[in-house]
C-alpha positions in Angstrom: 8.9 -29.1 46.0 9.0 -30.2 42.8 7.8 -27.2 40.2 6.8 -29.7 37.9 4.2 -30.8 39.6 1.2 -29.6 37.5 2.7 -31.8 34.8 1.2 -35.0 36.5 -2.0 -37.1 36.0 -4.7 -37.3 38.7 -3.6 -40.5 39.5 0.2 -39.7 39.9 -0.8 -37.3 42.1 -2.8 -39.5 44.4 0.3 -42.0 44.6 2.7 -38.7 46.0 -0.1 -37.4 48.2 0.1 -40.8 49.4 3.4 -41.6 50.0 4.1 -38.2 51.2 6.5 -36.8 48.1 4.3 -33.7 47.9 1.2 -32.4 49.2 -2.3 -30.9 47.5 -1.1 -27.5 48.2 2.5 -27.8 46.5 0.3 -29.1 43.2 -2.1 -26.1 43.2 0.9 -23.8 43.4 2.5 -25.3 40.5 -0.3 -25.5 38.6 -1.6 -21.6 39.4 2.1 -20.7 38.3 1.7 -23.1 34.8 -1.9 -21.2 34.3 -0.1 -17.9 35.1 2.2 -18.8 32.2 0.1 -20.1 29.9 -3.6 -18.6 30.2 -3.4 -15.3 28.5 -2.2 -17.2 24.9 -5.3 -20.1 25.3 -8.1 -17.8 27.3 -8.9 -21.7 28.6 -9.7 -20.3 32.2 -12.0 -17.3 32.6 -12.8 -17.2 36.6 -11.2 -18.1 39.4 -10.6 -17.8 43.3 -7.4 -18.6 44.5 -8.3 -17.8 48.3 -11.2 -20.9 47.9 -8.6 -23.3 46.2 -6.0 -22.9 48.4 -8.3 -23.2 51.6 -9.2 -26.7 49.9 -5.8 -27.4 49.2 -5.1 -26.7 52.7 -7.7 -28.8 54.1 -6.7 -31.9 51.6 -3.2 -31.6 52.7 -4.1 -31.9 56.7 -6.5 -34.7 55.9 -3.1 -36.8 54.1 -0.7 -35.9 56.6 -3.6 -37.3 59.5 -3.9 -40.4 56.7 -8.0 -39.6 56.6 -8.1 -38.9 52.8 -11.8 -38.2 51.7 -11.7 -40.0 48.5 -8.8 -41.1 45.5 -9.3 -37.6 44.8 -9.1 -35.7 47.8 -6.8 -32.4 46.6 -6.6 -33.6 43.1 -7.1 -29.6 41.2 -9.7 -29.6 38.5 -11.5 -27.1 36.4 -15.3 -27.1 36.4 -17.4 -26.0 32.7 -19.0 -22.4 32.6 -22.2 -23.8 32.4 -22.0 -25.8 35.5 -23.0 -24.2 39.0 -19.8 -24.2 41.4 -20.7 -21.9 44.5 -18.8 -18.7 44.7 -17.7 -18.6 41.0 -19.7 -17.3 37.8 -21.8 -19.4 36.2 -22.2 -17.7 32.8 -23.0 -20.6 30.4 -20.9 -18.0 27.9 -23.9 -15.6 27.5 -24.3 -11.5 28.4 -27.7 -13.0 29.7 -25.9 -14.5 32.7 -22.8 -12.7 32.8 -23.3 -11.5 36.5 -24.8 -15.0 37.8 -22.7 -16.3 40.7 -24.2 -19.6 41.9 -24.4 -19.5 45.7 -24.9 -23.5 45.7 -23.0 -26.5 44.2 -25.0 -28.6 41.6 -25.3 -31.9 42.1 -21.9 -33.2 40.2 -19.6 -30.3 41.9 -21.0 -31.4 45.0 -20.3 -34.9 44.9 -16.9 -33.6 44.1 -16.5 -31.2 46.3 -17.7 -33.8 49.0 -15.0 -35.8 48.0 -11.7 -33.7 48.7 -11.6 -32.3 44.9 -9.6 -28.8 44.7 -11.4 -26.3 42.1 -8.9 -24.0 40.2 -11.7 -22.4 38.2 -14.2 -22.1 35.5 -13.6 -22.9 31.7 -15.1 -21.4 28.7 -17.6 -22.5 26.5 -19.8 -21.1 23.8 -22.8 -19.6 23.8 -25.2 -21.8 25.6 -23.1 -25.0 25.0 -24.5 -25.7 21.8 -21.9 -25.2 19.2 -18.9 -27.3 19.0 -15.8 -24.6 19.5 -14.9 -22.2 22.2 -16.1 -18.5 22.1 -18.7 -16.2 23.3 -19.2 -12.3 23.7 -18.6 -12.7 27.4 -14.6 -14.2 27.8 -13.3 -14.0 24.2 -11.9 -17.3 22.0 -10.1 -20.4 23.6 -7.3 -21.3 21.5 -6.1 -25.2 21.3 -2.7 -26.0 22.8 -1.9 -28.2 20.1 -2.5 -25.4 17.7 -2.8 -22.0 19.3 -4.4 -20.6 16.4 -7.3 -23.2 16.3 -10.2 -24.4 18.2 -9.7 -27.3 20.9 -13.5 -27.8 19.9 -16.6 -27.5 21.8 -18.5 -27.2 23.8 -16.2 -28.3 26.6 -13.5 -26.1 24.6 -12.4 -24.5 27.9 -11.6 -27.3 30.0 -9.9 -30.0 27.1 -7.7 -27.1 26.7 -6.9 -26.6 29.9 -6.2 -30.4 30.9 -3.8 -30.1 27.4 -1.8 -27.5 28.9 -1.3 -28.8 32.4 -4.0 -26.3 33.6 -4.9 -29.4 35.9 -5.3 -33.0 35.8 -8.8 -33.4 35.2 -11.8 -31.3 33.2 -15.0 -31.8 34.3 -17.4 -30.8 31.4 -20.6 -31.6 30.3 -21.9 -33.5 26.5 -24.9 -33.0 24.8 -24.1 -33.7 21.4 -20.3 -34.7 21.5 -19.0 -31.9 23.4 -16.7 -34.1 25.8 -15.4 -36.2 23.2 -15.0 -34.0 20.1 -12.7 -31.1 22.5 -10.8 -33.9 23.8 -9.8 -35.6 20.5 -9.0 -32.2 18.9 -6.8 -31.9 22.2 -5.4 -35.6 22.3 -7.1 -36.8 25.5 -9.5 -39.1 27.0 -13.2 -38.1 27.7 -15.9 -40.2 28.8 -19.4 -39.0 28.0 -21.6 -41.5 30.4 -24.6 -43.0 29.7 -28.0 -41.1 30.9 -28.3 -41.6 34.8 -25.1 -42.9 35.6 -24.3 -39.3 36.9 -27.4 -37.0 39.0 -27.9 -34.1 37.5 -29.8 -31.1 39.1 -29.4 -28.0 40.7 -28.0 -26.1 37.4 -29.3 -23.9 34.5 -32.8 -25.0 32.8 -32.8 -28.3 30.8 -33.1 -27.5 27.5 -31.5 -30.5 25.6 -34.0 -33.3 27.6 -31.6 -35.8 29.1 -29.2 -35.6 26.1 -26.2 -33.4 28.1 -24.4 -35.5 30.7 -21.9 -34.5 33.1 -18.4 -36.4 32.6 -14.7 -35.7 32.6 -11.6 -34.9 30.6 -8.1 -36.3 31.5 -4.9 -37.5 29.7 -5.1 -40.8 31.0 -7.4 -44.0 31.2 -6.6 -44.6 34.7 -7.5 -40.9 35.7 -10.9 -41.8 34.0 -11.4 -44.7 36.2 -10.3 -43.1 39.6 -12.9 -40.7 39.0 -15.6 -42.0 37.3 -16.9 -43.6 40.7 -16.7 -40.6 42.2 -19.0 -38.4 40.1 -21.3 -41.4 40.0 -24.0 -43.2 42.1 -27.7 -42.9 42.6 -29.3 -39.7 44.1 -32.9 -39.5 44.9 -33.5 -35.9 43.9 -32.8 -37.4 40.3 -34.4 -40.7 39.7 -32.6 -41.4 36.3 -29.5 -42.2 38.4 -30.9 -45.2 39.1 -29.2 -46.7 36.4 -26.0 -46.3 38.2 -26.9 -49.3 40.0 -26.6 -51.5 36.9 -24.7 -54.5 38.0 -21.0 -54.4 35.9 -20.9 -56.9 33.0 -18.0 -57.4 31.9 -16.9 -57.6 28.1 -15.1 -60.8 26.8 -12.0 -61.3 26.4 -12.4 -60.9 22.4 -14.9 -58.7 22.2 -17.2 -58.2 19.3 -16.9 -54.7 18.1 -18.3 -53.2 15.3 -16.8 -50.7 13.1 -18.1 -47.1 11.3 -16.0 -45.3 9.3 -17.8 -43.5 7.4 -21.3 -42.1 8.8 -22.9 -42.3 5.2 -21.7 -40.5 2.6 -20.9 -37.6 4.9 -17.4 -36.6 4.5 -14.4 -37.4 7.1 -10.8 -35.4 6.8 -8.4 -38.7 5.5 -6.0 -38.1 8.4 -8.6 -38.8 10.2 -10.3 -41.6 8.4 -6.5 -43.1 7.7 -6.0 -42.8 11.9 -9.4 -44.4 12.5 -8.2 -47.6 9.9 -5.3 -48.0 12.3 -7.2 -48.2 15.0 -9.5 -50.3 14.2 -6.5 -52.5 13.2 -4.6 -52.5 16.3 -7.8 -54.0 17.6 -8.2 -56.6 15.3 -4.4 -57.6 16.0 -5.5 -58.1 19.5 -7.8 -60.5 19.3 -10.8 -59.0 19.2 -13.8 -59.5 16.5 -14.3 -56.5 14.2 -16.5 -55.9 11.8 -17.2 -53.2 9.2 -20.4 -51.7 9.1 -22.5 -49.4 7.7 -24.5 -46.8 9.3 -27.0 -48.5 11.8 -29.2 -46.4 12.5 -31.2 -43.3 10.0 -28.6 -40.9 10.8 -31.0 -38.1 8.7 -33.8 -38.3 11.2 -31.6 -38.7 14.6 -29.5 -35.5 14.0 -32.9 -34.1 12.8 -34.2 -34.7 15.8 -31.1 -33.7 18.0 -31.7 -30.2 16.4 -35.0 -29.5 16.7 -35.0 -30.4 20.2 -31.8 -28.4 21.0 -33.1 -25.2 19.3 -36.8 -25.3 20.3 -35.1 -25.7 23.9 -33.4 -23.0 23.5 -36.3 -20.8 22.4 -38.4 -21.8 25.4 -36.2 -20.7 27.6 -35.1 -17.2 25.9 -38.8 -16.9 26.2 -38.8 -17.5 30.2 -35.7 -15.5 30.7 -37.6 -12.2 28.7 -35.3 -11.2 26.8 -32.6 -12.0 23.9 -30.4 -8.4 24.6 -26.8 -9.0 24.4 -26.8 -12.5 22.5 -24.7 -13.4 20.5 -25.2 -14.1 16.2 -25.3 -17.9 16.5 -27.2 -18.1 19.4 -30.4 -15.6 17.6 -30.2 -18.1 14.8 -30.5 -20.9 17.1 -33.7 -19.1 18.4 -34.7 -18.5 15.3 -34.9 -22.1 14.0 -36.9 -22.6 17.2 -39.5 -20.2 16.8 -40.1 -22.3 13.5 -40.7 -25.5 15.5 -44.1 -26.6 16.0 -45.0 -28.4 19.8 -45.6 -31.8 17.2 -42.5 -31.1 15.7 -40.9 -31.4 18.9 -43.0 -34.5 20.0 -41.7 -35.9 16.7 -38.4 -35.6 17.9 -39.1 -37.2 21.2 -40.4 -40.2 19.7 -37.2 -40.5 17.3 -34.9 -40.5 20.0 -37.2 -43.0 22.1 -37.1 -45.2 18.5 -33.4 -45.0 18.4 -32.7 -45.9 21.8 -34.5 -49.1 21.2 -32.0 -49.4 17.7 -29.5 -48.8 20.6 -30.5 -51.9 22.5 -30.7 -54.3 19.8 -27.4 -53.0 18.1 -25.3 -54.3 21.4 -27.3 -57.3 21.5 -25.3 -58.2 18.8 -21.8 -56.4 19.3 -20.2 -55.6 22.2 -18.7 -52.4 21.3 -19.0 -49.5 18.6 -16.1 -48.0 17.4 -15.9 -45.3 15.5 -14.3 -41.5 15.1 -14.8 -38.9 17.8 -14.2 -35.9 14.9 -15.1 -35.9 11.3 -12.6 -32.8 10.6 -9.7 -31.8 12.0 -9.7 -28.2 14.2 -10.3 -25.3 12.1 -9.7 -21.8 13.3 -10.5 -21.0 16.7 -13.2 -17.9 16.1 -15.0 -20.2 13.8 -17.9 -22.1 14.7 -17.5 -25.0 12.3 -15.2 -25.6 8.9 -17.3 -24.8 6.1 -15.8 -27.5 4.2 -14.3 -31.2 4.8 -12.1 -33.1 2.5 -13.3 -30.7 0.0 -16.8 -31.1 0.3 -18.9 -28.2 1.2 -20.6 -29.1 5.1 -23.1 -27.5 7.4 -22.7 -26.5 11.4 -22.5 -30.3 12.3 -21.0 -31.6 9.7 -17.9 -32.1 12.0 -20.1 -33.4 14.4 -22.0 -36.3 12.3 -20.2 -38.7 14.5 -21.1 -37.6 18.0 -24.9 -37.0 18.6 -26.4 -40.4 18.6 -24.5 -41.5 21.3 -26.7 -38.7 23.4 -29.9 -39.3 21.8 -29.8 -43.3 22.5 -27.9 -42.5 26.2 -25.1 -44.7 25.8 -21.9 -44.5 27.2 -18.4 -43.8 25.0 -14.8 -43.0 25.5 -12.8 -40.6 23.5 -9.5 -42.3 23.1 -6.7 -40.1 21.9 -5.7 -41.8 18.1 -2.9 -39.1 16.8 -1.6 -35.9 16.6 -1.5 -33.8 13.6 1.7 -31.2 13.4 -0.5 -27.9 13.1 -4.2 -29.1 13.7 -4.1 -30.8 17.1 -5.4 -34.1 17.6 -7.4 -37.1 16.1 -9.5 -39.6 18.2 -12.0 -42.2 18.3 -14.7 -43.7 20.2 -15.6 -46.7 21.8 -18.9 -46.9 22.9 -21.0 -49.4 24.9 -24.3 -50.0 25.8 -26.5 -47.8 28.7 -25.2 -48.9 31.7 -22.0 -50.2 30.9 -20.0 -47.3 31.7 -17.3 -48.7 34.1 -16.5 -51.5 32.1 -15.9 -49.7 29.4 -13.5 -47.7 31.0 -11.5 -50.9 32.1 -11.7 -52.0 28.6 -10.2 -48.6 27.7 -7.6 -48.7 30.3 -6.7 -52.5 29.1 -5.9 -51.8 25.3 -2.4 -53.3 24.4 -1.3 -49.9 23.2 -2.0 -48.0 26.6 -0.6 -50.4 28.8 2.7 -49.8 27.2 3.1 -46.2 27.2 2.1 -43.0 29.8 -0.3 -40.5 29.9 -0.2 -38.8 26.6 1.9 -35.7 26.6 1.3 -32.2 27.4 1.5 -29.1 24.7 4.8 -28.0 24.7 3.4 -25.1 22.2 2.9 -22.8 24.9 6.2 -22.6 26.7 
């Protein structure tokens, strides 16, 4: 058996299963050995059930041997973010409030993966209530970036991105409510899809505190793997009426796409290394024949950010009131809860109105341009135990200063893919977002798969800093 199977992407695993070169059980054993070797160094995976995962791998092995796989991802090991319900494993949401919570049923996206034959390695670390851009909490501690172990992998899908970058499974399933898939993917040198609202049905988990801003999606090492898993996750589900958007007809982008390039968000600072990588990425697209137009921020960034903040804070405050206790909460959650307590029903309604208007603005933007291009992160990775960097390029910033490029996509419901655009020596990766209109997820993934630089290269490399 090849003991390095943990290095393969999901697409490469599926090809090996189909050819009979190795089995899902072989792969799981290899990934478990990799987890045992490196997880203590980064604290990405926080809960496992090896008996259950091995039973899943054995069943998948039998199906491939009888040439009856359930789906293209049958037997592919993957991790699940700690705010998603996976039957039989804890779902703590990174909070002591749920330290003893072990769901008995999967929530909708996890159920689709289970029905497709996925092998669940375990749960991955998050910040408390998944409302911050790092991966640390009082239940499981702090997660490090495999490419720069003292630095953050970002958040809130920090544990999932760290696991994939370290070789602990080729796919990490997470959520994105304000950039929580795209930014960790950028910091860890990976791909990630933030789907359009409604593409992937969502119910059966924790209470909704971010309206419909938070969606479920994958982190991977290749665009091909995004294309492989997205059809498994998406689809109409009558329990979630918004999933009707999953029935939207595909409209491929033109061979020479109209791309709006947004290198800066108003006067918000951007790390010079990120700005340089962004310009280089944009130049590559222009050289490939696409029509790029550099634009100023096409929406009121300040009002959209304020609306997102009001809904997040008020949603958390509502949830904690319903829970009836705040005992054991971390300082960051308590501070956000206090902000939520200061918001009125009128503030909340006004924030919803801003979100609705922003969705109309997005529709108009994508009637002019096929795609929007911008960085995924404004700051390089910072020390892992700190919630956010206090300054960027010498300028002071607040808690969301590093995240200025991502929240609008959640408020408007559009789809976005993070594409790796560079790797630093000691501060992790740099990523760029390609963004498209609601419902154009599949076409966006196809566009990314066919980027010239990606067609001529393999999957992004795993971190070897942990070996």
